[in-house]
Backbone atoms as SQL, in Angstrom:
CREATE TABLE atoms (id INTEGER PRIMARY KEY, chain TEXT, resi INTEGER, resn TEXT, atom TEXT, x REAL, y REAL, z REAL);
INSERT INTO atoms VALUES
  (1, 'A', 1, 'MET', 'N', 0.866, -1.204, -0.211),
  (2, 'A', 1, 'MET', 'CA', -0.136, 0.223, 0.252),
  (3, 'A', 1, 'MET', 'C', 1.223, 1.410, 0.075),
  (4, 'A', 2, 'ALA', 'N', 2.580, 1.430, 0.685),
  (5, 'A', 2, 'ALA', 'CA', 3.033, 2.324, 0.602),
  (6, 'A', 2, 'ALA', 'C', 2.870, 3.268, -0.582),
  (7, 'A', 3, 'PRO', 'N', 3.002, 2.751, -2.308),
  (8, 'A', 3, 'PRO', 'CA', 3.686, 3.092, -3.182),
  (9, 'A', 3, 'PRO', 'C', 2.540, 3.727, -3.224),
  (10, 'A', 4, 'THR', 'N', 0.783, 3.000, -3.157),
  (11, 'A', 4, 'THR', 'CA', 0.162, 4.339, -3.717),
  (12, 'A', 4, 'THR', 'C', -0.058, 5.317, -3.188),
  (13, 'A', 5, 'PRO', 'N', -0.608, 5.768, -2.421),
  (14, 'A', 5, 'PRO', 'CA', -0.199, 7.066, -1.944),
  (15, 'A', 5, 'PRO', 'C', 1.250, 7.930, -1.988),
  (16, 'A', 6, 'ALA', 'N', 2.040, 7.379, -2.549),
  (17, 'A', 6, 'ALA', 'CA', 3.495, 8.483, -3.157),
  (18, 'A', 6, 'ALA', 'C', 3.457, 8.370, -4.257),
  (19, 'A', 7, 'VAL', 'N', 1.746, 7.570, -5.693),
  (20, 'A', 7, 'VAL', 'CA', 2.135, 7.986, -6.959),
  (21, 'A', 7, 'VAL', 'C', 0.931, 8.584, -6.876),
  (22, 'A', 8, 'LEU', 'N', -0.367, 9.064, -5.931),
  (23, 'A', 8, 'LEU', 'CA', -0.929, 9.776, -5.641),
  (24, 'A', 8, 'LEU', 'C', -0.706, 10.946, -5.545),
  (25, 'A', 9, 'ALA', 'N', 0.550, 11.468, -5.646),
  (26, 'A', 9, 'ALA', 'CA', 0.821, 12.656, -5.055),
  (27, 'A', 9, 'ALA', 'C', 2.106, 13.159, -6.044),
  (28, 'A', 10, 'TYR', 'N', 2.452, 12.567, -6.973),
  (29, 'A', 10, 'TYR', 'CA', 2.700, 13.352, -8.405),
  (30, 'A', 10, 'TYR', 'C', 1.684, 13.084, -9.005),
  (31, 'A', 11, 'GLN', 'N', 2.027, 15.049, -9.754),
  (32, 'A', 11, 'GLN', 'CA', 0.520, 15.479, -10.849),
  (33, 'A', 11, 'GLN', 'C', 1.192, 16.263, -12.068),
  (34, 'A', 12, 'GLN', 'N', 0.977, 15.410, -13.415),
  (35, 'A', 12, 'GLN', 'CA', 1.609, 15.964, -14.126),
  (36, 'A', 12, 'GLN', 'C', 0.850, 17.618, -14.533),
  (37, 'A', 13, 'VAL', 'N', 0.805, 18.740, -14.230),
  (38, 'A', 13, 'VAL', 'CA', -0.198, 19.845, -14.895),
  (39, 'A', 13, 'VAL', 'C', -0.013, 20.526, -16.117),
  (40, 'A', 14, 'ALA', 'N', 1.396, 19.902, -16.731),
  (41, 'A', 14, 'ALA', 'CA', 1.274, 20.904, -18.149),
  (42, 'A', 14, 'ALA', 'C', 2.465, 19.280, -18.717),
  (43, 'A', 15, 'PRO', 'N', 2.418, 19.865, -19.673),
  (44, 'A', 15, 'PRO', 'CA', 3.539, 19.367, -20.671),
  (45, 'A', 15, 'PRO', 'C', 4.957, 20.127, -19.748),
  (46, 'A', 16, 'GLY', 'N', 4.981, 18.523, -19.139),
  (47, 'A', 16, 'GLY', 'CA', 6.811, 19.634, -18.112),
  (48, 'A', 16, 'GLY', 'C', 6.378, 20.242, -17.303),
  (49, 'A', 17, 'VAL', 'N', 5.629, 19.975, -16.881),
  (50, 'A', 17, 'VAL', 'CA', 5.696, 20.238, -15.410),
  (51, 'A', 17, 'VAL', 'C', 4.623, 19.497, -14.483),
  (52, 'A', 18, 'THR', 'N', 5.916, 19.050, -13.860),
  (53, 'A', 18, 'THR', 'CA', 5.093, 17.990, -12.719),
  (54, 'A', 18, 'THR', 'C', 4.885, 18.507, -11.532),
  (55, 'A', 19, 'LEU', 'N', 4.141, 18.527, -10.698),
  (56, 'A', 19, 'LEU', 'CA', 3.635, 18.354, -9.114),
  (57, 'A', 19, 'LEU', 'C', 4.218, 17.584, -7.685),
  (58, 'A', 20, 'TYR', 'N', 4.702, 18.004, -6.452),
  (59, 'A', 20, 'TYR', 'CA', 4.551, 16.447, -6.054),
  (60, 'A', 20, 'TYR', 'C', 4.379, 17.072, -4.763),
  (61, 'A', 21, 'SER', 'N', 3.085, 16.559, -4.035),
  (62, 'A', 21, 'SER', 'CA', 2.930, 17.788, -2.818),
  (63, 'A', 21, 'SER', 'C', 2.080, 16.475, -1.580),
  (64, 'A', 22, 'GLY', 'N', 2.024, 16.962, -0.414),
  (65, 'A', 22, 'GLY', 'CA', 1.317, 16.304, 0.493),
  (66, 'A', 22, 'GLY', 'C', -0.284, 16.194, 0.335),
  (67, 'A', 23, 'TYR', 'N', -0.063, 17.138, -0.012),
  (68, 'A', 23, 'TYR', 'CA', -2.113, 17.284, -0.601),
  (69, 'A', 23, 'TYR', 'C', -2.389, 16.888, -2.208),
  (70, 'A', 24, 'PRO', 'N', -4.025, 16.137, -1.773),
  (71, 'A', 24, 'PRO', 'CA', -3.954, 16.767, -3.268),
  (72, 'A', 24, 'PRO', 'C', -4.451, 17.079, -3.725),
  (73, 'A', 25, 'LEU', 'N', -4.312, 16.781, -4.741),
  (74, 'A', 25, 'LEU', 'CA', -4.904, 17.985, -5.658),
  (75, 'A', 25, 'LEU', 'C', -6.221, 18.387, -5.624),
  (76, 'A', 26, 'ALA', 'N', -7.338, 18.664, -6.102),
  (77, 'A', 26, 'ALA', 'CA', -8.406, 19.342, -5.949),
  (78, 'A', 26, 'ALA', 'C', -9.005, 19.844, -7.534),
  (79, 'A', 27, 'GLU', 'N', -8.331, 19.875, -8.037),
  (80, 'A', 27, 'GLU', 'CA', -9.025, 20.683, -9.740),
  (81, 'A', 27, 'GLU', 'C', -7.631, 21.336, -10.227),
  (82, 'A', 28, 'ILE', 'N', -7.274, 20.815, -11.959),
  (83, 'A', 28, 'ILE', 'CA', -6.436, 21.372, -12.396),
  (84, 'A', 28, 'ILE', 'C', -6.818, 22.037, -13.762),
  (85, 'A', 29, 'LYS', 'N', -6.803, 23.053, -13.278),
  (86, 'A', 29, 'LYS', 'CA', -7.356, 23.081, -15.430),
  (87, 'A', 29, 'LYS', 'C', -6.050, 24.441, -15.697),
  (88, 'A', 30, 'GLY', 'N', -5.274, 23.842, -16.492),
  (89, 'A', 30, 'GLY', 'CA', -4.780, 24.331, -17.400),
  (90, 'A', 30, 'GLY', 'C', -3.394, 24.792, -16.283),
  (91, 'A', 31, 'THR', 'N', -2.702, 25.691, -16.026),
  (92, 'A', 31, 'THR', 'CA', -2.096, 25.546, -15.087),
  (93, 'A', 31, 'THR', 'C', -1.586, 26.351, -13.912),
  (94, 'A', 32, 'THR', 'N', -3.502, 25.774, -13.557),
  (95, 'A', 32, 'THR', 'CA', -3.742, 26.608, -12.045),
  (96, 'A', 32, 'THR', 'C', -4.308, 25.321, -11.398),
  (97, 'A', 33, 'VAL', 'N', -3.856, 24.971, -9.978),
  (98, 'A', 33, 'VAL', 'CA', -4.118, 23.256, -9.490),
  (99, 'A', 33, 'VAL', 'C', -5.287, 25.027, -8.352),
  (100, 'A', 34, 'THR', 'N', -5.654, 23.760, -7.835),
  (101, 'A', 34, 'THR', 'CA', -6.400, 23.550, -6.330),
  (102, 'A', 34, 'THR', 'C', -6.496, 22.965, -5.571),
  (103, 'A', 35, 'PHE', 'N', -5.580, 23.218, -4.445),
  (104, 'A', 35, 'PHE', 'CA', -4.789, 21.326, -3.051),
  (105, 'A', 35, 'PHE', 'C', -6.128, 21.478, -2.329),
  (106, 'A', 36, 'ALA', 'N', -6.878, 20.332, -1.745),
  (107, 'A', 36, 'ALA', 'CA', -7.383, 19.828, -0.964),
  (108, 'A', 36, 'ALA', 'C', -7.020, 20.707, 0.925),
  (109, 'A', 37, 'GLY', 'N', -7.361, 20.107, 1.365),
  (110, 'A', 37, 'GLY', 'CA', -6.956, 19.567, 2.819),
  (111, 'A', 37, 'GLY', 'C', -7.795, 20.988, 3.671),
  (112, 'A', 38, 'VAL', 'N', -7.364, 22.392, 4.554),
  (113, 'A', 38, 'VAL', 'CA', -7.958, 23.012, 5.158),
  (114, 'A', 38, 'VAL', 'C', -7.596, 24.214, 5.552),
  (115, 'A', 39, 'SER', 'N', -8.094, 25.240, 5.347),
  (116, 'A', 39, 'SER', 'CA', -7.757, 26.719, 5.426),
  (117, 'A', 39, 'SER', 'C', -6.939, 26.121, 6.625),
  (118, 'A', 40, 'GLY', 'N', -5.538, 27.277, 6.527),
  (119, 'A', 40, 'GLY', 'CA', -4.961, 27.789, 7.931),
  (120, 'A', 40, 'GLY', 'C', -3.301, 26.302, 7.913),
  (121, 'A', 41, 'THR', 'N', -4.021, 25.307, 7.017),
  (122, 'A', 41, 'THR', 'CA', -2.820, 23.991, 7.239),
  (123, 'A', 41, 'THR', 'C', -1.768, 24.372, 6.209),
  (124, 'A', 42, 'HIS', 'N', -0.495, 23.808, 6.122),
  (125, 'A', 42, 'HIS', 'CA', 0.194, 23.593, 4.602),
  (126, 'A', 42, 'HIS', 'C', 0.721, 22.670, 4.579),
  (127, 'A', 43, 'THR', 'N', 1.193, 22.644, 3.902),
  (128, 'A', 43, 'THR', 'CA', 2.140, 20.630, 3.077),
  (129, 'A', 43, 'THR', 'C', 3.332, 21.818, 2.429),
  (130, 'A', 44, 'PRO', 'N', 4.792, 20.927, 2.187),
  (131, 'A', 44, 'PRO', 'CA', 5.432, 21.251, 1.406),
  (132, 'A', 44, 'PRO', 'C', 5.494, 20.699, -0.136),
  (133, 'A', 45, 'VAL', 'N', 5.381, 21.743, -0.950),
  (134, 'A', 45, 'VAL', 'CA', 5.000, 21.036, -2.620),
  (135, 'A', 45, 'VAL', 'C', 6.933, 21.836, -2.696),
  (136, 'A', 46, 'VAL', 'N', 6.773, 20.618, -4.495),
  (137, 'A', 46, 'VAL', 'CA', 8.120, 20.882, -5.582),
  (138, 'A', 46, 'VAL', 'C', 7.108, 20.770, -6.865),
  (139, 'A', 47, 'VAL', 'N', 7.525, 21.761, -7.006),
  (140, 'A', 47, 'VAL', 'CA', 7.729, 21.410, -8.444),
  (141, 'A', 47, 'VAL', 'C', 8.532, 22.501, -9.610),
  (142, 'A', 48, 'GLY', 'N', 8.551, 22.425, -10.303),
  (143, 'A', 48, 'GLY', 'CA', 9.484, 22.726, -11.207),
  (144, 'A', 48, 'GLY', 'C', 8.930, 23.951, -12.432),
  (145, 'A', 49, 'VAL', 'N', 9.557, 24.888, -11.844),
  (146, 'A', 49, 'VAL', 'CA', 7.964, 25.875, -12.971),
  (147, 'A', 49, 'VAL', 'C', 9.304, 27.230, -12.320),
  (148, 'A', 50, 'SER', 'N', 9.058, 28.304, -13.056),
  (149, 'A', 50, 'SER', 'CA', 9.663, 29.045, -12.933),
  (150, 'A', 50, 'SER', 'C', 8.989, 30.726, -12.569),
  (151, 'A', 51, 'GLU', 'N', 7.577, 30.295, -11.705),
  (152, 'A', 51, 'GLU', 'CA', 7.159, 31.888, -11.357),
  (153, 'A', 51, 'GLU', 'C', 5.768, 31.031, -10.657),
  (154, 'A', 52, 'LEU', 'N', 5.545, 31.133, -9.561),
  (155, 'A', 52, 'LEU', 'CA', 4.155, 30.651, -9.237),
  (156, 'A', 52, 'LEU', 'C', 3.466, 31.936, -8.017),
  (157, 'A', 53, 'LEU', 'N', 2.417, 31.769, -8.213),
  (158, 'A', 53, 'LEU', 'CA', 1.782, 33.009, -8.099),
  (159, 'A', 53, 'LEU', 'C', 0.165, 32.762, -7.420),
  (160, 'A', 54, 'ASN', 'N', -0.541, 33.412, -6.830),
  (161, 'A', 54, 'ASN', 'CA', -1.758, 33.102, -5.375),
  (162, 'A', 54, 'ASN', 'C', -2.994, 33.187, -6.489),
  (163, 'A', 55, 'VAL', 'N', -3.675, 32.869, -6.078),
  (164, 'A', 55, 'VAL', 'CA', -5.396, 33.509, -6.749),
  (165, 'A', 55, 'VAL', 'C', -4.673, 34.734, -6.871),
  (166, 'A', 56, 'ALA', 'N', -4.972, 35.692, -6.335),
  (167, 'A', 56, 'ALA', 'CA', -4.904, 36.955, -6.885),
  (168, 'A', 56, 'ALA', 'C', -3.834, 37.523, -7.408),
  (169, 'A', 57, 'GLY', 'N', -3.176, 36.978, -7.988),
  (170, 'A', 57, 'GLY', 'CA', -1.918, 37.115, -8.666),
  (171, 'A', 57, 'GLY', 'C', -0.427, 37.258, -8.114),
  (172, 'A', 58, 'ASN', 'N', -0.750, 37.636, -6.139),
  (173, 'A', 58, 'ASN', 'CA', 0.874, 37.925, -6.223),
  (174, 'A', 58, 'ASN', 'C', 1.429, 36.433, -5.808),
  (175, 'A', 59, 'PRO', 'N', 3.258, 37.134, -6.068),
  (176, 'A', 59, 'PRO', 'CA', 3.861, 35.896, -6.086),
  (177, 'A', 59, 'PRO', 'C', 3.995, 34.477, -4.978),
  (178, 'A', 60, 'VAL', 'N', 4.729, 34.048, -4.841),
  (179, 'A', 60, 'VAL', 'CA', 4.416, 33.051, -3.278),
  (180, 'A', 60, 'VAL', 'C', 5.961, 33.038, -2.909),
  (181, 'A', 61, 'ASP', 'N', 5.819, 32.718, -1.953),
  (182, 'A', 61, 'ASP', 'CA', 7.102, 32.745, -1.339),
  (183, 'A', 61, 'ASP', 'C', 7.735, 31.395, -1.942),
  (184, 'A', 62, 'MET', 'N', 8.870, 31.535, -2.809),
  (185, 'A', 62, 'MET', 'CA', 9.560, 30.002, -2.709),
  (186, 'A', 62, 'MET', 'C', 10.909, 29.746, -2.391),
  (187, 'A', 63, 'GLU', 'N', 11.995, 28.839, -2.698),
  (188, 'A', 63, 'GLU', 'CA', 13.093, 28.843, -2.755),
  (189, 'A', 63, 'GLU', 'C', 13.492, 27.622, -3.629),
  (190, 'A', 64, 'ALA', 'N', 14.722, 27.603, -3.609),
  (191, 'A', 64, 'ALA', 'CA', 15.028, 26.852, -5.181),
  (192, 'A', 64, 'ALA', 'C', 15.855, 24.967, -3.885),
  (193, 'A', 65, 'CYS', 'N', 15.343, 24.506, -5.077),
  (194, 'A', 65, 'CYS', 'CA', 15.451, 22.946, -4.097),
  (195, 'A', 65, 'CYS', 'C', 16.234, 21.795, -5.545),
  (196, 'A', 66, 'GLY', 'N', 17.646, 22.331, -5.585),
  (197, 'A', 66, 'GLY', 'CA', 18.689, 21.808, -7.352),
  (198, 'A', 66, 'GLY', 'C', 17.797, 23.196, -8.094),
  (199, 'A', 67, 'THR', 'N', 17.385, 21.731, -9.039),
  (200, 'A', 67, 'THR', 'CA', 16.818, 22.163, -10.043),
  (201, 'A', 67, 'THR', 'C', 14.546, 22.861, -10.651),
  (202, 'A', 68, 'VAL', 'N', 14.819, 23.082, -9.205),
  (203, 'A', 68, 'VAL', 'CA', 12.899, 22.594, -9.538),
  (204, 'A', 68, 'VAL', 'C', 12.568, 24.062, -7.523),
  (205, 'A', 69, 'LEU', 'N', 11.635, 23.609, -7.904),
  (206, 'A', 69, 'LEU', 'CA', 11.388, 25.018, -6.681),
  (207, 'A', 69, 'LEU', 'C', 9.650, 24.238, -5.078),
  (208, 'A', 70, 'CYS', 'N', 10.158, 24.983, -4.512),
  (209, 'A', 70, 'CYS', 'CA', 9.521, 24.446, -2.994),
  (210, 'A', 70, 'CYS', 'C', 8.947, 25.138, -2.972),
  (211, 'A', 71, 'PHE', 'N', 7.598, 25.035, -2.354),
  (212, 'A', 71, 'PHE', 'CA', 6.633, 26.211, -1.225),
  (213, 'A', 71, 'PHE', 'C', 5.899, 25.507, -0.025),
  (214, 'A', 72, 'GLN', 'N', 5.741, 25.648, 0.607),
  (215, 'A', 72, 'GLN', 'CA', 4.747, 25.854, 1.562),
  (216, 'A', 72, 'GLN', 'C', 2.931, 26.484, 0.858),
  (217, 'A', 73, 'ALA', 'N', 2.180, 25.024, 0.561),
  (218, 'A', 73, 'ALA', 'CA', 1.209, 25.257, 0.223),
  (219, 'A', 73, 'ALA', 'C', 0.381, 25.429, 1.180),
  (220, 'A', 74, 'GLU', 'N', -1.042, 26.266, 1.479),
  (221, 'A', 74, 'GLU', 'CA', -1.904, 26.362, 2.101),
  (222, 'A', 74, 'GLU', 'C', -3.565, 25.433, 1.542),
  (223, 'A', 75, 'GLY', 'N', -3.716, 24.116, 2.628),
  (224, 'A', 75, 'GLY', 'CA', -5.328, 23.680, 2.532),
  (225, 'A', 75, 'GLY', 'C', -6.118, 24.699, 2.038),
  (226, 'A', 76, 'ASP', 'N', -6.697, 23.934, 1.361),
  (227, 'A', 76, 'ASP', 'CA', -8.022, 24.881, 0.031),
  (228, 'A', 76, 'ASP', 'C', -8.126, 25.673, -0.448),
  (229, 'A', 77, 'SER', 'N', -6.342, 26.201, -1.556),
  (230, 'A', 77, 'SER', 'CA', -6.227, 27.227, -1.643),
  (231, 'A', 77, 'SER', 'C', -6.051, 26.982, -3.321),
  (232, 'A', 78, 'THR', 'N', -5.180, 28.036, -3.833),
  (233, 'A', 78, 'THR', 'CA', -5.500, 27.635, -5.473),
  (234, 'A', 78, 'THR', 'C', -4.256, 28.567, -5.740),
  (235, 'A', 79, 'TYR', 'N', -3.552, 28.531, -6.479),
  (236, 'A', 79, 'TYR', 'CA', -2.274, 28.811, -7.588),
  (237, 'A', 79, 'TYR', 'C', -1.601, 28.533, -8.736),
  (238, 'A', 80, 'ARG', 'N', -0.852, 29.959, -9.037),
  (239, 'A', 80, 'ARG', 'CA', -1.061, 29.467, -10.505),
  (240, 'A', 80, 'ARG', 'C', 0.233, 29.426, -11.212),
  (241, 'A', 81, 'LEU', 'N', 1.214, 28.753, -12.081),
  (242, 'A', 81, 'LEU', 'CA', 2.128, 27.740, -12.193),
  (243, 'A', 81, 'LEU', 'C', 2.245, 28.305, -13.635),
  (244, 'A', 82, 'ARG', 'N', 3.591, 28.931, -13.336),
  (245, 'A', 82, 'ARG', 'CA', 4.158, 29.213, -14.924),
  (246, 'A', 82, 'ARG', 'C', 5.559, 28.802, -15.169),
  (247, 'A', 83, 'PRO', 'N', 6.270, 28.169, -16.512),
  (248, 'A', 83, 'PRO', 'CA', 6.159, 26.889, -17.269),
  (249, 'A', 83, 'PRO', 'C', 8.208, 27.739, -16.460);
């Protein structure tokens, strides 16, 4: 059973853009993703994009993790990924 949750945590959002998260994605529309979870809680996310914006269009705090970016996604929140 352990491999099943790990595989479900990886989602291809767009060609060449794969996201790894502790929360499952509730919805994907193009490069906009909405996470499941509870507002006010956070989980680490790793994604290969050049820019990340919140639903209001403001940049999200991120840090480089090798060749990808890492950030803390809030549960029940929407983000826009820019490859």
